[in-house]
C-alpha positions as CSV (number, residue, x, y, z in Angstrom):
1,A,25.1,48.5,85.9
2,L,28.7,49.7,85.5
3,Q,28.3,52.1,88.5
4,R,27.0,49.3,90.7
5,L,29.9,47.1,89.7
6,R,32.4,49.9,90.6
7,S,30.7,50.4,94.0
8,L,30.8,46.7,94.8
9,T,34.5,46.3,93.8
10,D,35.9,49.5,95.4
11,S,36.8,48.6,99.0
12,G,37.5,52.2,100.0
13,S,34.1,53.5,98.8
14,N,31.5,54.3,101.4
15,E,28.7,54.5,98.8
16,I,25.6,52.5,99.7
17,V,24.7,50.0,97.0
18,P,21.0,49.5,96.8
19,A,19.8,45.9,96.9
20,L,18.5,44.2,93.8
21,P,14.7,43.7,93.4
22,G,13.4,40.3,94.6
23,L,12.0,37.5,92.4
24,S,8.6,38.7,93.0
25,E,9.4,41.9,91.2
26,S,11.2,40.2,88.3
27,Q,10.1,38.2,85.4
28,V,11.9,35.2,83.8
29,Y,11.2,34.1,80.3
30,L,11.6,30.3,79.8
31,V,11.4,28.5,76.5
32,D,9.9,25.3,77.8
33,S,6.7,25.1,75.9
34,E,5.7,22.5,73.4
35,T,5.4,25.2,70.8
36,G,8.9,26.4,71.1
37,Q,7.7,30.0,72.0
38,P,9.0,31.8,75.2
39,R,6.6,32.5,78.1
40,V,6.7,34.5,81.3
41,Y,7.6,32.6,84.4
42,S,7.1,34.3,87.8
43,P,5.7,33.3,91.2
44,T,2.7,35.6,90.9
45,S,1.8,34.9,87.2
46,T,-0.4,32.1,86.1
47,P,0.9,29.9,83.4
48,T,-0.6,30.4,80.1
49,P,-1.6,27.4,78.1
50,D,0.5,26.5,75.1
51,V,-1.0,27.7,71.8
52,K,0.1,25.6,69.0
53,V,1.0,27.5,65.9
54,A,0.0,25.8,62.8
55,P,3.0,25.3,60.5
56,V,2.9,27.5,57.5
57,K,2.1,25.4,54.4
58,T,4.5,25.9,51.6
59,E,3.2,25.5,48.1
60,P,5.1,22.8,46.2
61,A,7.2,24.2,43.5
62,A,5.7,23.8,40.1
63,A,7.4,21.0,38.1
64,P,9.4,22.4,35.3
65,K,7.7,22.2,31.9
66,A,9.1,19.6,29.6
67,E,11.1,21.0,26.9
68,P,9.4,20.8,23.5
69,E,10.8,18.1,21.3
70,K,13.4,19.4,19.0
71,I,12.4,19.5,15.3
72,S,15.5,17.6,14.3
73,E,14.6,14.8,16.7
74,M,11.0,14.7,15.3
75,V,12.3,14.4,11.7
76,V,14.7,11.6,12.6
77,E,11.9,9.7,14.3
78,R,9.6,10.2,11.3
79,I,12.2,9.0,8.9
80,K,12.8,6.0,11.1
81,K,9.1,5.1,11.2
82,E,8.9,5.5,7.4
83,K,11.8,3.1,6.9
84,E,10.1,0.6,9.2
85,V,6.9,0.9,7.1
86,R,8.8,0.6,3.9
87,Q,10.5,-2.6,5.0
88,Q,8.6,-4.9,2.6
89,F,8.5,-8.5,1.7
90,R,11.6,-10.5,1.1
91,T,11.7,-14.1,-0.3
92,T,12.9,-16.9,1.9
93,R,13.8,-19.1,-1.0
94,K,17.4,-20.1,-1.5
95,G,19.7,-19.8,-4.5
96,S,21.3,-17.1,-6.6
97,A,18.0,-16.0,-8.3
98,A,16.3,-15.6,-4.9
99,A,19.2,-13.4,-3.7
100,I,18.8,-11.2,-6.8
101,F,15.1,-11.0,-6.1
102,N,15.8,-9.6,-2.7
103,Q,18.4,-7.2,-4.2
104,A,15.6,-5.9,-6.4
105,M,13.3,-5.3,-3.4
106,D,16.2,-3.5,-1.6
107,A,16.6,-1.3,-4.7
108,L,12.9,-0.6,-4.7
109,D,13.0,0.4,-1.0
110,T,15.7,3.0,-1.8
111,D,13.7,4.3,-4.8
112,N,16.3,3.0,-7.3
113,L,13.6,1.9,-9.7
114,E,15.8,1.2,-12.7
115,K,18.1,-1.1,-10.7
116,A,15.0,-2.8,-9.2
117,I,13.5,-3.5,-12.6
118,E,16.8,-4.8,-14.0
119,Y,17.3,-7.2,-11.0
120,Y,13.7,-8.4,-11.0
121,V,13.6,-9.2,-14.7
122,S,16.8,-11.1,-14.6
123,C,15.8,-13.2,-11.6
124,I,12.3,-14.2,-12.9
125,I,13.7,-15.1,-16.3
126,T,16.2,-17.4,-14.5
127,E,13.7,-18.9,-12.1
128,R,10.0,-18.7,-13.0
129,D,8.8,-19.8,-9.6
130,L,9.7,-16.3,-8.3
131,L,6.6,-15.0,-10.1
132,A,4.6,-16.4,-7.2
133,E,6.4,-14.2,-4.7
134,P,4.8,-10.7,-3.9
135,E,6.8,-8.0,-5.7
136,N,5.7,-5.1,-3.5
137,G,4.2,-3.1,-6.3
138,L,7.4,-3.1,-8.5
139,I,5.4,-4.2,-11.6
140,R,3.0,-1.2,-11.3
141,K,5.8,1.3,-10.6
142,G,7.9,-0.1,-13.5
143,L,5.0,0.2,-16.0
144,E,4.3,3.8,-14.9
145,Y,8.0,4.6,-15.2
146,L,8.4,3.1,-18.7
147,K,4.9,3.8,-20.0
148,E,5.7,6.8,-22.1
149,R,9.5,6.7,-22.4
150,P,10.9,3.2,-22.4
151,N,14.1,4.4,-23.9
152,R,15.1,6.1,-20.6
153,M,16.6,2.7,-19.8
154,K,18.8,0.5,-21.8
155,D,16.7,-2.4,-23.0
156,G,13.7,-0.5,-21.7
157,I,11.4,-1.6,-24.5
158,F,12.1,-5.2,-23.4
159,Y,11.5,-4.4,-19.8
160,R,8.2,-2.8,-20.5
161,G,7.0,-5.6,-22.7
162,L,8.0,-8.2,-20.1
163,L,6.2,-6.4,-17.3
164,I,3.1,-6.1,-19.5
165,F,3.3,-9.9,-20.1
166,I,3.7,-10.6,-16.4
167,S,0.6,-8.4,-15.8
168,G,-1.4,-10.9,-17.8
169,N,-1.7,-9.2,-21.2
170,L,0.2,-11.3,-23.7
171,E,-1.2,-9.6,-26.8
172,L,-0.1,-6.1,-25.7
173,A,3.4,-7.3,-24.8
174,V,4.1,-8.7,-28.3
175,P,4.6,-5.3,-30.1
176,D,7.3,-4.4,-27.6
177,M,9.0,-7.8,-28.0
178,Q,8.9,-7.5,-31.8
179,S,10.5,-4.0,-31.6
180,Y,13.2,-5.3,-29.2
181,L,14.1,-8.2,-31.6
182,E,14.3,-5.7,-34.5
183,T,16.7,-3.4,-32.7
184,S,18.7,-6.3,-31.3
185,R,19.5,-7.6,-34.8
186,S,21.2,-4.3,-35.6
187,R,23.2,-4.5,-32.3
188,G,24.6,-7.9,-33.3
189,K,26.8,-9.4,-30.6
190,D,26.0,-6.5,-28.2
191,A,22.4,-7.7,-27.8
192,N,21.5,-9.4,-24.6
193,K,21.1,-13.1,-25.6
194,L,19.0,-13.9,-22.5
195,Y,16.5,-11.1,-23.4
196,V,16.5,-12.1,-27.1
197,D,15.6,-15.7,-26.2
198,E,12.8,-14.5,-23.8
199,A,11.3,-12.1,-26.3
200,T,11.3,-14.9,-29.0
201,R,9.7,-17.3,-26.5
202,I,6.9,-14.8,-25.7
203,I,6.2,-14.2,-29.4
204,E,6.1,-17.9,-30.2
205,R,3.7,-18.4,-27.3
206,Y,1.4,-15.7,-28.7
207,E,1.4,-17.3,-32.1
208,A,0.7,-20.7,-30.7
209,E,-2.2,-19.3,-28.6
210,K,-3.6,-17.6,-31.7
211,A,-3.5,-20.8,-33.7
212,E,-5.2,-22.7,-30.8
213,I,-7.9,-20.1,-30.5
214,A,-8.6,-20.3,-34.2
215,A,-8.8,-24.1,-34.0
216,K,-11.2,-23.8,-31.1
217,E,-13.4,-21.3,-32.9
218,K,-13.7,-23.5,-35.9
219,E,-14.5,-26.5,-33.8
220,R,-17.1,-24.5,-31.8
221,A,-18.6,-23.1,-35.0
222,D,-18.9,-26.6,-36.5
223,L,-20.6,-27.8,-33.3
224,L,-23.1,-24.9,-33.2
225,A,-23.9,-25.3,-36.9
226,A,-24.5,-29.0,-36.4
227,A,-26.8,-28.4,-33.4
228,E,-28.8,-25.7,-35.3
229,N,-29.1,-27.9,-38.4
230,A,-30.3,-30.8,-36.3
231,S,-33.0,-28.7,-34.6
232,A,-34.1,-26.6,-37.6
233,P,-36.9,-27.8,-39.9
234,A,-36.1,-28.7,-43.5
235,V,-36.3,-25.6,-45.6
236,V,-36.1,-25.0,-49.3
237,P,-32.7,-23.8,-50.3
238,S,-32.5,-20.1,-50.8
239,T,-30.6,-18.1,-53.3
240,E,-30.0,-15.3,-50.7
241,I,-26.4,-14.7,-49.6
242,P,-26.0,-15.8,-45.9
243,E,-24.9,-13.3,-43.2
244,P,-21.1,-13.2,-42.9
245,E,-21.4,-12.8,-39.2
246,Q,-21.7,-15.9,-37.1
247,P,-24.4,-15.3,-34.4
248,R,-23.4,-15.5,-30.8
249,A,-24.3,-18.6,-28.8
250,S,-27.7,-18.5,-27.2
251,D,-28.1,-18.2,-23.4
252,F,-29.2,-21.8,-23.3
253,V,-25.9,-22.9,-24.8
254,L,-23.9,-20.4,-22.8
255,K,-25.2,-21.7,-19.5
256,R,-23.8,-25.1,-20.3
257,M,-20.4,-23.8,-21.3
258,S,-17.3,-23.7,-19.0
259,V,-15.7,-20.4,-18.0
260,D,-12.9,-20.9,-20.6
261,Q,-15.5,-21.5,-23.3
262,I,-17.4,-18.3,-22.4
263,I,-14.2,-16.3,-22.4
264,D,-13.2,-17.7,-25.8
265,E,-16.7,-16.8,-27.2
266,A,-16.5,-13.2,-25.7
267,D,-12.9,-12.8,-27.2
268,R,-14.2,-13.8,-30.6
269,L,-17.1,-11.3,-30.5
270,S,-14.7,-8.6,-29.3
271,R,-12.4,-9.2,-32.2
272,E,-15.4,-8.8,-34.5
273,S,-16.1,-5.4,-32.8
274,R,-19.4,-6.8,-31.5
275,L,-18.9,-5.4,-28.0
276,Q,-22.6,-5.6,-27.0
277,D,-22.7,-9.3,-27.8
278,A,-19.4,-9.9,-25.9
279,V,-20.8,-8.1,-22.9
280,A,-24.0,-10.1,-23.0
281,V,-22.0,-13.4,-23.2
282,L,-19.9,-12.4,-20.2
283,E,-23.0,-11.3,-18.2
284,T,-24.6,-14.7,-18.8
285,G,-21.4,-16.4,-17.5
286,L,-21.3,-14.2,-14.4
287,Q,-24.8,-15.3,-13.5
288,S,-23.4,-18.8,-12.9
289,A,-20.0,-17.7,-11.5
290,P,-20.4,-14.1,-10.1
291,D,-17.0,-14.1,-8.3
292,D,-14.8,-15.6,-11.0
293,L,-11.9,-13.1,-11.4
294,R,-11.3,-14.0,-15.1
295,L,-14.9,-13.3,-16.0
296,L,-14.9,-10.1,-13.9
297,M,-11.7,-8.9,-15.6
298,K,-13.0,-9.7,-19.1
299,S,-16.3,-8.0,-18.4
300,A,-14.6,-4.9,-17.0
301,N,-12.3,-4.7,-20.1
302,A,-15.3,-5.0,-22.4
303,Y,-17.2,-2.2,-20.7
304,T,-14.0,-0.1,-20.8
305,D,-13.8,-0.6,-24.6
306,M,-17.4,0.5,-25.0
307,L,-16.5,3.7,-23.0
308,L,-13.4,4.4,-25.0
309,L,-14.7,3.5,-28.5
310,K,-18.3,4.7,-28.2
311,G,-18.2,7.2,-25.3
312,D,-20.8,5.2,-23.4
313,Q,-20.7,6.6,-19.9
314,E,-23.0,4.0,-18.5
315,A,-20.6,1.3,-19.7
316,G,-17.8,3.3,-18.1
317,K,-19.7,3.2,-14.7
318,M,-20.1,-0.6,-15.1
319,A,-16.4,-1.0,-15.9
320,L,-15.5,1.0,-12.7
321,Q,-17.8,-1.2,-10.6
322,R,-16.3,-4.4,-12.0
323,F,-12.7,-3.2,-11.5
324,E,-13.5,-2.2,-7.9
325,K,-14.9,-5.7,-7.2
326,V,-11.8,-7.3,-8.7
327,H,-9.6,-5.0,-6.6
328,A,-11.5,-6.0,-3.4
329,S,-11.5,-9.7,-4.2
330,A,-8.1,-10.4,-5.7
331,P,-5.1,-11.2,-3.5
332,E,-3.1,-8.1,-2.7
333,N,-0.1,-7.5,-5.0
334,S,-1.5,-10.0,-7.5
335,R,-1.6,-9.1,-11.2
336,E,-5.4,-8.7,-11.2
337,W,-5.2,-6.5,-8.1
338,A,-2.5,-4.2,-9.6
339,I,-4.3,-3.9,-13.0
340,A,-7.6,-3.2,-11.3
341,G,-6.1,-0.5,-9.1
342,E,-4.6,1.3,-12.2
343,M,-7.8,1.1,-14.1
344,I,-9.9,2.4,-11.2
345,Q,-7.7,5.6,-11.2
346,E,-7.9,5.9,-15.0
347,L,-11.7,5.4,-15.1
348,K,-12.4,7.9,-12.3
349,S,-10.8,10.6,-14.4
350,R,-13.0,9.7,-17.4
351,V,-16.4,8.7,-16.1
352,R,-18.7,11.6,-15.4
């Protein structure tokens, strides 16, 4: 190509420059197809049809895997959920005692049990209506905490006795209250006057109930004796010494007694260590009122006494069944519900 260019541009050259080949001997490549690929174009060639090239499919890039949740974030989330679950009942009542009640529940949520007990006791002594408010299991936890070592808290013997009293067992609360009054006398002015007054009130209530029970027993004994004398035929006086034990009421009489009278009769028999008779009386009462919580609790306690005093495993099984029925029937966080729950755990470890 350079030689040809020199020959054409040199005017003094006589060299003959050959002609270029014609169009018929040349080929032209045109990119005019729909596919974008070049094709030969010449007068003698036949056009070739366009061949569409399928586009190459590219595989979509895999989405990056989510990073595993960090352990610290999981722990924070779990703690948050636990706090939400532990957010328990708060009273909507107004007044200073209600505010102290809520402070007791706040202390319970933070596992500050001693402060929770102290606040709760002070508010219920001030305002008795707060006993109707759910206490989120504070009574049960307080009894477990003070059961063996009440002296781990100042005035712990009083707190334990009051919690026992609130749980519905006045007789078991009295020894703690008597012990507290004895120690408070030695402390003189340092004793908590509010607690002293409350302990005195509980003891006085116990003595009044004992006197009332004794009067009812005498009245019932007189009625039973009069009914039996009226129905018995005249007999010749005997020189034999009468039985010191008063027989239990017959089923005929029991079925006409109220629940309170049946409970009083069962209590009398239990005090005389006649547990079999006490159980029989309560079973007769339950035939008329099978869902009465007081009868169920008394029956469960009587069966428990038979297990503990006589080693009667069958009685233990009956006690467990009765406490389970109470736990299922009583309102949640009520005294009966809490006591039944504790007794179920205790009996399961004793009954074989």
